[in-house]
C-alpha positions in Angstrom: 332.5 -76.8 -17.0 328.7 -77.2 -16.9 327.4 -78.9 -20.0 323.8 -79.1 -18.9 321.5 -77.3 -21.4 318.0 -76.4 -20.5 314.9 -77.4 -22.6 314.2 -73.8 -23.5 317.7 -73.1 -24.7 317.7 -76.1 -27.0 314.2 -75.8 -28.2 314.7 -72.2 -29.3 317.3 -73.5 -31.8 314.7 -75.7 -33.5 313.5 -74.0 -36.6 310.3 -74.5 -38.5 311.1 -76.6 -41.5 313.7 -78.8 -39.7 313.5 -82.5 -40.3 313.8 -85.2 -37.5 313.9 -88.7 -39.0 310.8 -88.8 -41.2 309.0 -85.8 -39.7 309.0 -82.2 -40.9 308.6 -79.7 -38.1 306.0 -77.0 -38.4 305.2 -74.2 -35.9 305.5 -74.5 -32.2 302.0 -74.8 -30.6 302.7 -75.4 -26.9 305.0 -76.3 -24.1 304.7 -78.7 -21.2 306.7 -79.6 -18.1 308.8 -82.1 -20.0 308.7 -81.2 -23.7 307.7 -78.6 -26.3 305.0 -79.4 -28.9 305.2 -78.8 -32.7 302.9 -79.4 -35.6 304.6 -82.0 -37.9 304.0 -83.7 -41.2 305.4 -87.0 -42.4 307.8 -86.8 -45.4 306.9 -90.4 -46.4 303.5 -91.8 -47.3 301.5 -92.9 -44.3 298.8 -94.9 -46.2 295.5 -94.9 -44.3 297.0 -92.5 -41.7 297.6 -89.7 -44.3 294.4 -87.9 -43.5 295.3 -87.4 -39.8 297.1 -84.4 -38.3 300.0 -84.9 -35.9 302.0 -83.1 -33.3 305.4 -83.9 -32.0 306.5 -83.7 -28.3 310.2 -82.8 -28.4 312.7 -83.0 -25.6 316.4 -82.4 -25.8 318.8 -85.2 -24.9 321.2 -83.9 -22.2 324.8 -83.2 -23.4 326.9 -84.5 -20.5 330.6 -85.6 -20.2 331.2 -89.3 -20.5 332.7 -89.4 -17.1 329.6 -87.9 -15.6 327.3 -90.4 -17.4 329.2 -93.3 -16.0 328.6 -92.2 -12.4 325.4 -94.2 -11.6 325.1 -92.8 -8.1 324.7 -89.2 -9.3 321.4 -87.4 -9.3 319.9 -87.0 -12.8 319.5 -83.5 -14.2 316.2 -82.0 -15.1 316.9 -82.5 -18.8 317.6 -86.2 -18.2 314.4 -86.6 -16.3 312.4 -84.9 -19.1 313.9 -87.2 -21.7 313.2 -90.2 -19.5 309.6 -89.2 -19.1 309.1 -89.0 -22.8 310.7 -92.5 -23.2 308.4 -93.8 -20.5 305.4 -92.3 -22.2 306.4 -93.9 -25.5 306.6 -97.4 -23.8 303.1 -96.9 -22.4 301.7 -96.1 -25.8 303.5 -99.0 -27.4 302.9 -101.7 -24.8 299.7 -100.8 -23.0 297.6 -97.8 -24.4 297.6 -98.3 -28.1 294.1 -98.6 -29.6 292.4 -98.0 -26.2 289.3 -95.7 -26.0 290.2 -92.1 -25.1 293.8 -92.4 -26.1 295.3 -90.4 -29.0 296.3 -92.3 -32.1 300.1 -93.0 -32.4 301.4 -93.6 -36.0 304.2 -95.8 -37.1 307.7 -94.3 -36.6 306.3 -92.0 -33.8 309.2 -92.4 -31.5 312.9 -91.7 -32.1 316.1 -89.7 -31.4 317.7 -87.4 -33.9 320.1 -84.4 -33.8 320.3 -84.4 -30.0 316.5 -84.6 -29.5 314.1 -87.3 -28.3 310.6 -87.1 -29.8 307.2 -88.7 -29.7 304.5 -88.1 -32.4 300.8 -88.4 -31.6 297.5 -87.4 -33.2 296.7 -83.7 -33.0 293.7 -82.9 -30.8 291.7 -79.8 -30.1 290.9 -77.7 -27.0 291.7 -78.8 -23.5 289.0 -78.8 -20.9 290.8 -75.9 -19.1 290.5 -73.9 -22.4 286.8 -74.7 -22.6 286.2 -73.4 -19.1 288.1 -70.1 -19.7 286.5 -69.5 -23.0 282.9 -70.5 -22.3 282.5 -70.6 -18.5 281.4 -73.4 -16.2 279.9 -76.5 -17.9 276.4 -77.9 -17.1 276.1 -80.9 -14.8 275.0 -83.2 -17.5 277.9 -82.3 -19.7 280.3 -82.9 -16.8 278.6 -86.3 -16.3 279.2 -87.3 -19.9 282.8 -86.2 -19.8 283.2 -88.2 -16.6 281.6 -91.2 -18.1 284.1 -91.2 -21.0 287.2 -90.4 -19.0 286.2 -93.1 -16.4 286.1 -95.7 -19.1 289.7 -94.7 -20.1 290.9 -94.8 -16.5 289.3 -98.2 -15.9 291.1 -99.6 -19.0 294.4 -98.2 -17.7 293.8 -99.7 -14.3 293.1 -103.1 -15.8 296.5 -102.9 -17.4 298.0 -102.0 -13.9 298.7 -98.4 -14.9 297.8 -95.2 -12.9 297.3 -91.9 -14.7 298.5 -89.8 -11.7 298.5 -86.4 -13.4 294.8 -85.9 -13.7 294.0 -82.3 -14.5 291.9 -80.3 -17.0 294.9 -79.5 -19.2 295.5 -83.2 -19.8 292.0 -83.8 -21.2 291.6 -82.7 -24.8 288.7 -82.8 -27.3 288.8 -84.0 -30.9 289.4 -81.3 -33.5 286.2 -81.7 -35.6 282.9 -82.2 -33.7 284.1 -82.0 -30.2 282.2 -85.1 -29.3 285.1 -87.1 -27.8 287.5 -86.5 -25.0 291.1 -87.9 -24.8 293.6 -88.3 -22.1 297.1 -87.0 -22.9 300.5 -86.6 -21.2 301.5 -89.8 -19.4 304.9 -88.6 -18.4 304.5 -89.3 -14.7 302.1 -92.3 -14.9 303.0 -95.2 -12.7 302.3 -98.8 -12.1 300.4 -99.9 -9.0 301.3 -103.6 -9.4 304.9 -104.8 -8.8 306.8 -107.3 -10.9 305.7 -110.1 -8.5 302.0 -109.3 -9.1 301.4 -107.7 -5.8 299.9 -104.3 -5.1 302.6 -101.7 -4.3 303.2 -100.8 -0.7 301.5 -97.9 1.1 304.1 -95.1 1.6 304.1 -91.5 2.6 306.4 -88.6 1.9 306.4 -87.3 -1.7 303.7 -85.3 -3.4 303.5 -86.2 -7.1 301.1 -84.5 -9.5 299.2 -81.2 -9.7 298.2 -80.2 -6.1 294.9 -78.5 -7.0 293.4 -81.8 -8.3 295.3 -84.3 -6.2 293.3 -86.6 -4.0 293.2 -85.8 -0.3 295.6 -88.7 0.4 298.1 -87.9 -2.3 298.0 -84.2 -1.3 299.3 -85.4 2.1 302.1 -87.4 0.5 300.5 -90.8 0.3 301.5 -93.0 -2.7 298.8 -93.0 -5.4 296.6 -95.9 -6.2 293.5 -96.5 -8.3 291.2 -94.6 -5.9 293.2 -91.4 -6.3 292.8 -91.3 -10.1 289.0 -91.4 -9.6 289.0 -88.8 -6.8 291.1 -86.4 -8.9 288.7 -86.9 -11.8 285.8 -85.9 -9.6 287.7 -82.7 -8.5 288.3 -81.9 -12.2 284.6 -82.3 -13.0 283.5 -80.3 -10.0 286.0 -77.6 -11.0 284.5 -77.5 -14.5 281.0 -77.0 -13.1 281.9 -74.5 -10.3 284.6 -72.6 -12.1 287.0 -72.9 -9.1 287.9 -75.0 -6.1 288.1 -73.6 -2.6 291.8 -74.5 -2.1 292.9 -73.3 -5.5 294.5 -70.1 -4.3 296.2 -71.5 -1.2 299.6 -70.0 -0.6 301.3 -73.4 -0.2 300.6 -77.1 -0.7 300.3 -77.5 3.0 297.6 -74.9 3.2 295.8 -76.3 0.2 295.8 -79.8 1.8 294.4 -78.3 5.0 291.6 -76.5 3.2 290.8 -79.6 1.2 290.6 -81.7 4.4 288.6 -79.1 6.3 285.8 -78.3 3.8 283.0 -80.8 3.9 281.8 -82.7 0.9 278.3 -81.1 1.3 279.9 -77.6 1.2 282.0 -78.5 -1.9 279.0 -79.9 -3.8 276.4 -77.4 -2.3 275.2 -76.1 -5.7 275.4 -79.5 -7.5 273.0 -82.5 -7.8 273.4 -84.9 -4.9 275.0 -87.6 -7.1 278.3 -85.6 -7.0 278.5 -85.7 -3.2 277.6 -89.4 -3.2 280.5 -90.2 -5.6 283.0 -88.2 -3.7 282.0 -89.9 -0.4 282.2 -93.3 -2.0 285.7 -92.8 -3.4 287.1 -91.3 -0.2 285.9 -94.4 1.7 287.8 -96.6 -0.8 290.9 -98.3 0.7 294.5 -98.0 -0.6 294.5 -101.4 -2.3 290.7 -101.6 -3.0 289.3 -101.7 -6.5 287.0 -98.7 -7.0 283.4 -99.6 -7.8 283.5 -98.4 -11.4 279.9 -99.6 -12.1 278.6 -97.3 -9.3 280.2 -94.2 -10.8 279.0 -95.2 -14.3 275.4 -95.4 -12.9 275.7 -92.0 -11.2 276.9 -90.4 -14.4 274.0 -91.9 -16.2 271.6 -90.6 -13.6 273.1 -87.1 -14.1 272.5 -87.2 -17.9 275.6 -88.9 -19.1 273.4 -91.4 -21.1 272.9 -88.8 -23.9 274.3 -89.9 -27.3 278.0 -90.2 -27.3 278.2 -89.1 -30.9 276.7 -85.6 -30.5 278.9 -82.6 -29.6 279.3 -81.8 -25.9 276.9 -79.0 -24.7 278.9 -76.1 -23.3 277.6 -72.9 -21.7 276.3 -70.6 -24.4 277.9 -67.5 -23.1 281.5 -66.5 -23.8 283.8 -65.4 -21.0 287.3 -64.3 -20.7 289.9 -66.1 -18.5 289.7 -63.3 -16.0 286.0 -63.4 -15.8 286.0 -67.2 -15.3 288.5 -66.9 -12.5 286.3 -64.4 -10.7 283.9 -67.2 -9.8 285.4 -67.8 -6.4 284.4 -70.2 -3.6 282.1 -68.8 -0.9 282.2 -71.8 1.6 283.6 -69.7 4.4 281.3 -66.7 3.7 277.8 -66.1 5.0 276.3 -66.4 1.5 276.5 -69.7 -0.5 277.5 -69.9 -4.2 273.8 -70.6 -5.0 272.6 -67.3 -3.5 275.1 -65.4 -5.7 273.3 -66.7 -8.8 269.8 -65.6 -7.6 269.0 -62.2 -9.1 265.4 -61.8 -8.0 262.7 -63.5 -6.0 259.1 -62.5 -6.6 257.7 -60.1 -4.0 254.7 -62.4 -3.5 257.0 -65.2 -2.4 256.6 -66.3 1.2 260.1 -67.8 1.4 261.4 -65.2 3.9 258.5 -65.8 6.2 258.9 -69.5 5.8 262.5 -69.3 6.9 261.6 -67.1 9.9 259.0 -69.6 11.1 261.5 -72.4 10.5 264.0 -70.7 12.9 261.4 -69.9 15.6 259.8 -73.3 15.7 261.1 -76.6 14.6 258.3 -77.9 12.5 257.6 -81.5 11.4 257.6 -82.0 7.6 254.1 -82.0 6.2 254.6 -85.4 4.5 255.7 -87.0 7.8 252.7 -85.5 9.6 250.3 -87.2 7.2 252.0 -90.5 8.0 251.6 -90.0 11.8 248.4 -91.7 12.9 248.4 -89.5 16.1 248.4 -86.4 14.1 245.2 -84.5 15.0 242.7 -82.7 12.9 243.4 -79.5 14.7 247.0 -79.7 13.6 245.9 -80.3 10.1 243.9 -77.1 10.1 247.0 -75.2 11.2 248.8 -76.5 8.2 246.2 -75.0 6.0 246.7 -71.5 7.5 248.4 -68.9 5.3 252.1 -68.4 5.7 251.7 -64.6 5.9 249.3 -64.5 8.8 247.9 -61.1 9.7 246.4 -62.2 13.0 248.0 -61.7 16.4 249.4 -65.2 16.6 253.1 -65.2 17.4 253.9 -68.3 15.4 253.2 -68.2 11.7 252.3 -71.4 9.8 253.4 -72.1 6.3 251.3 -72.5 3.2 251.2 -75.8 1.4 253.3 -76.5 -1.7 250.5 -75.7 -4.1 249.9 -72.3 -2.6 253.4 -71.1 -3.1 254.3 -69.3 -6.3 258.0 -68.4 -6.5 259.6 -66.7 -9.4 263.3 -67.4 -9.6 265.4 -65.7 -12.3 268.8 -66.8 -13.6 269.1 -69.9 -11.5 270.7 -73.1 -12.7 268.4 -76.1 -13.2 270.0 -78.0 -10.4 269.3 -75.1 -8.0 265.6 -74.6 -8.8 264.4 -77.6 -6.7 266.4 -76.4 -3.7 264.7 -73.0 -3.8 261.3 -74.4 -4.3 261.8 -76.6 -1.3 262.9 -73.6 0.8 259.9 -71.6 -0.3 257.5 -74.5 0.4 257.4 -75.3 4.1 259.4 -75.5 7.3 261.0 -78.8 6.3 263.5 -76.6 4.4 265.3 -76.3 7.7 267.3 -79.4 6.8 268.2 -78.0 3.4 269.2 -74.7 4.9 271.6 -76.4 7.3 273.1 -78.6 4.6 273.5 -76.0 1.9 274.1 -72.9 4.0 271.5 -71.1 2.0 269.6 -67.9 2.6 266.7 -66.6 0.6 267.4 -63.4 -1.3 265.9 -60.4 0.5 262.9 -58.7 -1.0 263.4 -55.3 -2.3 
């Protein structure tokens, strides 16, 4: 007879109003891979903790025959692994994560077993970053930078305590319930240690993929054991996902295909529409060795450069528009298409703009950037006069020369702030050839 009972079967028997130890169960508010989540209240005074709201992660204890439990060589059931994950998470909170920045508050009596269940109580939080994206659309770069700054601080503290987060994904980052000015890391069920009992870094191994494939580092996606570098790389993927609205490998038909796309696409393509600091951070962490300590200070500085230095007590700035989940998912990657994601956001370029002519000239003749020409002592006066010639030349000359920056007036509508400088550079002079190559951009055609 099979005595294994699934999580869903048991959890459906839990009724609102049931009591486990000193906790009164309220309504069910969510489900995870290892447990269900309920609102709870304490039936005993909590003192200074009385004003907080709490949720309980609930996992059934497997009901197995005694003979089967004695067999130490047998493979554990899914229910056993779920219960073990909840116990491991409890130990992390108790011994390593309590009172750390970015970690939910855990009250006294938070862990226990009762009536065939194992439970863990933590502070109740607000929306996940995934929910924010689906409800309000992609986040601005400076907001992503501030999120990154706070999450990085939490990851660094975990790494100091020899703990890896591993399951880095938008659903595991939650905002506070009041002002939404803080972000917390939750769900440490598959967290791991990277230092052995002897104090040495764990060995490099290949074989098993652990975590959420979409946000796994390139190495972990290929089955390499995770280390500190992988937590940071996964965090960058989460932040890039929040800004773009998608990732190129998100809809891969298999983990193998997803890993292939992730490896094939260049960092410049992935970060094409983003400030250059994002590409710099991704290149830095991919160059980090398996046992190397990531340069946390470097990432902090990049986040500050991107706007993360804004007050940490003010609410995060989200997109002002509202969007449905379906609409948010329609922002798909264009890396393998002719048009880049940036061009998709350009609605109109003023008809007076000479950007199309500038790009034509850039293709027909490789020009030297104006700034470099000025620094060249051999640069002739005749060449300088050519630079002053209008970009839209009506003479019979076959090669058209570009206007100087101050002569160009481009009207760009509905373009994100980080894209404006790119388009101004393209409209300015033939030096935009390098930008065109890097970002795979094309000017919007004039009507």
